[in-house]
N, C-alpha and C positions, 0 to 999 in steps of 0.2 A: 527850954531843952537846955543841959546842961554841956558846957563846951570841954572836950576830953582835951586832955595834956599830950605831947608827943611821947611823953618816956607811956602814957597809959595807954596809947595805941600800940605801941611797941610792946608792952607785957602782951596784949591782950591778942597782936598777930601771931607772938613767938608761943603762948600756951596753944590757941586756934591750929598752929602748923607744925608742931612740933614733930609731926609724925613723917616716915619718908625722905629724910633729910640728908641725904646724898646728892653728888654734884649733880648728877643727872637732874633729876626727882625737883630739885629747885631751879635750874636752868629753865626746865620746862613749864614750870609755875610761873618763874619770871616771862616767859614769852607769852603765858596765855592772859596773865595781868596787862603785859603792854596790849596786848590782842582790844582787853576789856575798858584800857584807857583810849585807842583810836574807836572802840563804839561808842563811847562817850563824848567824845568831843564830837564824831558825826553826829550823835541828836543833838549836843547843843548846836552845830554850824548847820541844822538843818537838812540835810543829806538824807538821813534819816528819819524816819518818824521816833520821836520823842515818849516812849512810854512810861515813862516817872520813875524808872525801876533802875535807872544809873545815876550814879554820880562819880563826877570825874575827882574830886576830893579824897573819896575813899579808893580809888582805882590807883589814884597815883601815890597813897599811904601804900598799899600795896604791892608798889613797883618796889619803891624806897625801900621795903621791909623785904622783899627775896634778892632785890640785890645785896642788901646788907649779908644779909643770907649767904648768897650764892658767893661773894666776895671771901668772906668769911670762911666759908667751907672749902676754898680753893686754894687759899694760904694755910689751912691746916694741910692740904692733902701734898702740897710742895715743899712742906718743913720735912 
């Protein structure tokens, strides 16, 4: 399996989620992704059944992406 670079992942996420990019929508997506990180951690720690469909790495990448997008959007609103 080929390794993705961080830049490739950022480009993929930017393309995938370019619609609905206002502060409120971005914040809600960030909160949703944080919940998915919690779900992945619960599965990894054995607190929930691991169905094999959750990836902590992917969920953390999504959190980083939405955090970056939300911060950028907030900066643009303040300007």
